[in-house]
C-alpha positions in Angstrom: 3.4 169.4 6.0 4.4 168.2 2.5 2.7 164.9 3.1 -0.5 166.6 4.0 -0.4 168.8 0.8 0.4 165.7 -1.3 -2.5 163.8 0.2 -4.9 166.7 -0.4 -3.7 166.9 -4.0 -4.4 163.2 -4.5 -7.9 163.5 -3.0 -8.7 166.5 -5.3 -7.5 164.6 -8.4 -9.5 161.5 -7.4 -12.6 163.6 -6.6 -12.5 165.5 -10.0 -11.9 162.3 -12.0 -14.8 160.6 -10.1 -17.1 163.5 -10.9 -16.1 163.3 -14.5 -16.7 159.5 -14.7 -20.1 159.9 -13.0 -21.3 162.6 -15.3 -20.0 160.7 -18.4 -21.9 157.6 -17.2 -25.1 159.5 -17.0 -24.4 160.9 -20.5 -23.9 157.4 -21.9 -27.0 156.1 -20.1 -29.5 158.8 -21.0 -27.8 160.7 -23.8 -30.1 160.8 -26.8 -33.0 159.2 -24.9 -34.1 162.4 -23.2 -34.0 166.1 -23.9 -30.6 167.8 -23.6 -31.8 170.0 -20.8 -33.1 167.0 -18.9 -29.7 165.3 -19.4 -27.9 168.3 -18.1 -30.2 168.4 -15.1 -29.5 164.7 -14.4 -25.8 165.2 -14.7 -25.9 168.2 -12.3 -28.0 166.1 -9.8 -25.6 163.2 -9.9 -22.6 165.5 -9.4 -24.2 167.1 -6.4 -25.0 163.7 -4.9 -21.4 162.7 -5.6 -20.0 165.8 -4.0 -22.1 165.2 -0.9 -20.9 161.6 -0.7 -17.3 162.6 -1.1 -17.7 165.3 1.6 -19.1 162.8 4.0 -16.2 160.4 3.3 -13.7 163.2 3.8 -15.4 164.1 7.1 -15.2 160.5 8.2 -11.5 160.3 7.4 -10.8 163.5 9.4 -12.8 162.3 12.3 -11.1 158.9 12.4 -7.7 160.6 12.3 -8.6 162.8 15.2 -9.9 159.8 17.1 -13.5 161.0 17.3 -16.1 158.3 17.0 
């Protein structure tokens, strides 16, 4: 049980840091070139895409551990 909680905690930390890095990369790429509202919208869009991708990867890990193809 402790190993599962430890693994989930690691995944959460990695997911949060990945979202931060993705949003910062968007800020560095378009910051100052576009309106602040547009930049916020792009950051939100990239974060949503990142969350969907991470959800898909988590689903894949769960399915592989259960032996479902």
